[in-house]
C-alpha positions in Angstrom: 21.4 152.8 79.8 22.6 149.0 80.2 22.1 146.2 77.8 24.2 144.5 75.3 24.6 144.4 71.6 22.6 141.9 69.8 22.4 140.9 66.1 19.0 141.2 64.8 17.5 139.9 61.7 15.8 143.2 60.2 15.3 142.0 56.5 15.2 139.1 54.3 14.9 138.3 50.8 15.2 135.4 48.3 15.0 134.5 44.6 13.3 131.3 43.6 14.1 130.6 39.9 11.4 130.5 37.4 12.3 127.1 35.6 10.4 124.3 37.3 11.9 120.8 36.9 9.5 117.9 37.8 10.9 114.3 38.6 9.4 113.1 35.2 11.9 115.5 33.2 14.5 112.8 34.2 12.7 109.9 32.7 14.9 110.2 29.4 18.4 110.3 31.2 20.8 107.6 30.8 21.9 106.9 34.5 25.3 105.0 35.2 26.9 103.8 38.6 30.1 105.0 39.9 32.0 102.4 38.0 30.7 103.5 34.6 28.1 100.6 34.3 24.6 101.5 33.3 22.0 100.9 35.6 19.6 98.1 34.9 16.7 99.4 36.7 14.3 101.6 34.6 14.2 105.3 35.2 10.6 105.1 36.5 11.8 102.9 39.2 14.9 104.9 40.0 12.7 108.1 40.2 10.2 106.4 42.4 12.8 105.3 45.0 14.5 108.7 44.6 11.2 110.5 45.6 10.5 108.0 48.6 14.0 108.7 50.0 14.3 112.5 49.4 10.7 113.6 49.2 11.6 115.7 46.3 8.9 116.1 43.5 10.3 119.2 41.6 13.3 121.4 41.7 14.0 125.0 40.3 16.6 125.7 37.8 17.8 129.3 36.8 17.2 130.5 33.2 20.1 130.2 30.8 20.9 134.0 30.9 21.6 134.0 34.7 24.5 133.0 36.9 24.8 132.8 40.6 25.7 136.5 41.2 22.9 137.4 39.3 20.2 135.5 41.6 22.2 136.7 44.5 21.9 140.3 43.7 18.0 139.7 43.1 17.7 138.3 46.9 19.9 141.3 48.0 17.4 143.8 46.5 14.5 142.0 48.1 16.4 141.9 51.5 17.1 145.8 51.3 13.7 146.6 50.7 12.5 144.5 53.6 14.9 146.0 56.1 14.3 149.5 54.5 18.0 150.4 54.8 20.3 152.3 52.6 22.7 149.9 51.1 25.4 152.5 51.3 25.2 151.7 55.3 26.1 148.2 55.0 29.4 147.2 56.7 29.8 143.9 55.1 28.4 141.7 52.2 29.2 138.2 52.7 28.2 135.8 50.0 28.3 132.1 50.6 28.5 129.7 47.6 30.7 127.1 46.2 31.0 127.0 42.7 31.0 130.9 41.6 29.4 132.0 38.6 29.1 129.1 36.3 27.9 130.2 32.7 25.1 128.1 30.8 27.0 125.4 28.6 30.0 125.2 30.8 30.8 123.8 34.4 33.8 126.0 34.8 33.9 128.2 38.1 34.5 131.9 37.8 35.2 133.4 41.1 37.4 136.5 40.2 36.2 138.9 41.3 34.3 137.5 44.3 30.6 137.1 43.9 30.1 139.5 46.8 32.2 142.1 44.9 29.9 141.5 41.9 26.7 142.0 44.1 28.1 145.3 45.5 28.9 146.5 42.0 25.3 145.5 40.8 23.8 147.4 43.8 25.9 150.5 42.8 27.2 150.8 46.2 30.0 153.6 46.3 31.1 153.2 49.9 34.6 151.7 50.1 33.9 150.8 53.5 31.4 148.3 52.7 33.8 145.3 52.8 32.9 142.2 50.7 33.9 138.8 50.4 32.8 135.2 49.7 32.4 132.2 52.1 32.9 128.7 50.4 32.1 126.2 53.2 29.8 123.5 51.6 25.9 123.8 52.2 26.5 125.4 55.7 28.0 128.3 54.2 25.4 130.7 54.8 24.9 129.9 58.2 28.7 130.1 58.9 28.8 133.5 57.2 25.8 134.4 59.7 28.0 133.3 62.6 30.8 135.6 61.3 28.5 138.5 61.0 27.5 138.0 64.6 31.0 138.1 65.7 31.6 141.4 63.8 28.7 143.1 65.2 29.1 141.8 68.8 32.6 143.1 68.6 31.6 146.6 67.6 33.2 146.3 64.3 29.7 146.5 62.3 26.4 147.6 62.5 24.7 146.4 59.4 25.7 143.2 57.4 24.3 141.5 54.6 24.5 137.9 54.4 23.9 135.9 51.0 23.5 132.2 50.1 23.2 131.6 46.6 24.2 128.6 44.2 23.4 127.3 40.8 23.9 123.6 41.1 22.2 122.7 38.0 25.4 123.9 36.3 27.6 121.4 38.2 25.7 118.3 38.1 26.2 115.1 36.2 23.0 114.3 34.3 24.2 110.7 34.2 24.2 110.3 38.1 20.7 109.8 39.9 22.0 111.9 42.8 22.0 114.8 40.3 18.1 114.9 40.8 18.5 116.0 44.4 20.1 119.5 43.3 18.6 122.9 42.6 19.2 126.4 42.1 18.2 129.5 44.4 19.3 132.5 46.6 18.4 133.9 50.0 19.7 137.0 51.5 19.4 138.4 55.1 20.2 141.8 56.9 21.7 141.7 60.3 22.0 144.9 62.4 23.3 145.8 65.7 20.7 146.5 68.5 21.2 147.1 72.2 18.9 145.1 74.3 18.2 144.6 78.1 17.3 140.9 77.4 19.0 138.1 75.3 17.6 138.4 71.8 18.5 137.8 68.0 21.3 135.5 67.7 22.0 133.9 71.0 24.7 131.2 70.5 26.3 129.0 67.9 28.4 126.2 67.2 30.4 124.5 64.3 32.4 121.5 63.7 34.7 120.2 61.0 35.2 116.5 60.5 37.9 116.3 57.6 40.2 113.4 58.5 37.6 110.6 57.8 34.8 112.7 56.1 36.4 115.1 53.9 35.6 113.3 50.5 32.1 112.3 51.2 31.0 115.4 48.7 33.7 115.9 46.0 34.2 116.7 42.4 35.1 114.1 39.7 34.5 113.0 36.1 31.0 111.9 34.9 29.6 108.4 35.4 29.2 108.1 31.6 32.6 106.7 30.2 31.7 108.5 26.9 32.2 111.9 28.5 35.5 111.2 30.2 37.6 112.7 27.5 36.0 116.2 27.8 37.8 116.2 31.2 34.8 118.0 33.0 34.4 117.3 36.7 30.9 117.3 38.5 29.6 117.3 42.0 29.4 113.9 43.4 28.6 112.5 46.9 28.8 109.2 48.8 25.0 109.4 49.9 24.7 106.6 52.2 27.9 107.6 54.2 26.9 111.1 54.2 23.5 110.0 55.6 24.9 108.4 58.6 27.4 111.0 59.3 24.7 113.5 59.4 22.4 111.4 61.7 25.3 110.9 64.0 26.7 114.2 64.3 24.1 117.1 63.5 21.7 116.3 66.5 24.7 116.7 69.0 25.6 120.0 67.1 22.2 121.3 67.6 22.3 120.4 71.3 25.7 122.2 71.9 24.1 125.4 70.4 21.2 124.8 72.6 23.3 124.3 75.7 25.3 127.4 75.1 21.8 129.3 75.3 20.6 127.7 78.3 17.7 126.4 76.3 16.3 122.9 76.1 14.3 121.2 73.3 10.9 122.4 74.9 11.9 126.1 74.3 12.1 125.4 70.4 9.3 127.0 68.3 10.9 126.0 64.8 14.1 124.3 63.4 15.2 125.6 60.0 17.4 122.7 58.9 19.1 122.5 55.5 16.9 121.1 53.1 19.1 118.3 51.9 16.9 115.2 52.0 13.4 115.1 53.4 13.9 111.6 55.0 17.1 112.3 56.5 16.1 115.8 57.9 13.3 114.0 59.5 15.5 111.5 61.2 17.9 113.9 62.3 15.2 115.9 64.1 13.8 112.6 65.6 17.4 111.8 67.0 17.6 115.4 68.3 14.4 115.0 70.4 15.6 111.4 71.7 18.8 113.2 73.0 16.2 114.9 75.3 14.0 111.6 76.0 11.4 112.8 73.7 9.5 110.6 71.1 6.8 113.1 70.1 7.8 115.8 67.7 5.6 119.0 67.6 3.7 119.1 64.3 5.1 122.5 63.1 8.4 122.5 64.5 10.4 121.7 61.2 9.1 123.6 58.2 10.1 121.8 54.8 10.3 123.3 51.2 12.6 120.6 49.9 9.5 118.8 48.2 9.2 121.7 45.5 12.5 123.4 45.8 15.0 120.6 46.0 18.5 121.0 47.6 19.9 124.5 46.7 22.7 124.3 49.2 23.6 127.4 50.7 20.2 128.9 49.7 17.9 126.5 51.6 17.7 128.0 54.9 17.6 131.8 54.1 15.0 131.1 51.3 13.0 129.0 54.1 13.4 131.9 56.4 12.4 134.5 53.9 9.2 132.5 53.0 8.3 132.0 56.9 8.8 135.5 57.9 6.8 136.8 54.8 4.0 134.3 55.4 4.4 132.3 52.4 4.2 128.9 53.8 0.6 128.3 54.4 1.0 124.7 55.6 2.8 125.7 58.9 1.7 127.9 61.9 4.6 130.2 62.4 5.6 131.4 65.8 7.4 134.7 65.1 7.9 135.5 68.9 9.6 132.2 69.8 13.0 130.5 69.7 14.1 129.3 66.2 17.1 127.0 65.6 19.1 127.0 62.4 21.2 124.1 61.3 23.2 122.6 58.3 25.4 120.0 57.1 27.7 119.4 54.2 31.0 119.5 52.3 33.8 119.5 54.4 32.3 117.8 56.2 31.0 120.6 58.1 28.2 121.0 60.6 26.8 124.1 62.3 23.9 125.3 64.2 22.5 128.6 65.6 19.8 129.6 68.2 17.8 132.6 67.6 15.3 134.5 69.7 12.5 136.3 67.5 
């Protein structure tokens, strides 16, 4: 029998933290600029403008007793159930994150052993041939891990791989930086399996780029904006938001087009674009520029499902969480085409961009 090996998504899972933090929770924060000067605008205006730019109304944080490997494990359990597989059959477990396990009350990173090792331990997998490792790749980490998994499967090295994206950004944000309102916590997991197919299906093609010479420090770690906290020596997640916005608009659409070109697809073939839930207005602008690359001004109504308004930006977890909600019919505001072409795309620290085309 002919055909080729394809990487097929057979199961998904996610964990949405239970602690809901609405925008008005930041009304009592003291916000400073990067020079350490207290912002003159009142918090109501700061929060209103934040919402206008990002479309975020609320976000989810983990409870004090949980760390990233915990919620990664929770999403893994759901994905294994969804795929109906024995976890002992997994060839790889790849966990994308950027800060490891950060315990409540501290912002210190803990990555030894790897989070993937911790997930395997929590799953009680005994098989020594289930290889585990982590991917720190900024917000595009889960998607890059999916790309790696696709290579393993198509090379014949693996039959079943679990890819997880998990993050607890609430533990590494500066409460005195207004950008901290963007970030959230969450986890999403996906099972990829090898299947022989006569026609192209599953993961079709992908593209990745890293622009470090000019853009490496648009997301970085640095001291709090509040000068009173400098002596503690803690460092927090920071970003150059305006420059990052322009970088994403200039480069993400072309990266998506590269993946479409590799797949011999055009914009009309796309059913859905699952873009990293980074900033509502930015994501919309990216999609508009993508369609303009093809001479299109009208964007189909349901092509880009969004969950950022109520889940915020959970970094590597945004796309796998969105995927899980879509496949399990949890997004009631969107018509989901489960037989079409889906595009995944992300941008984040590095700066890194990636995109992937998938035939359902």
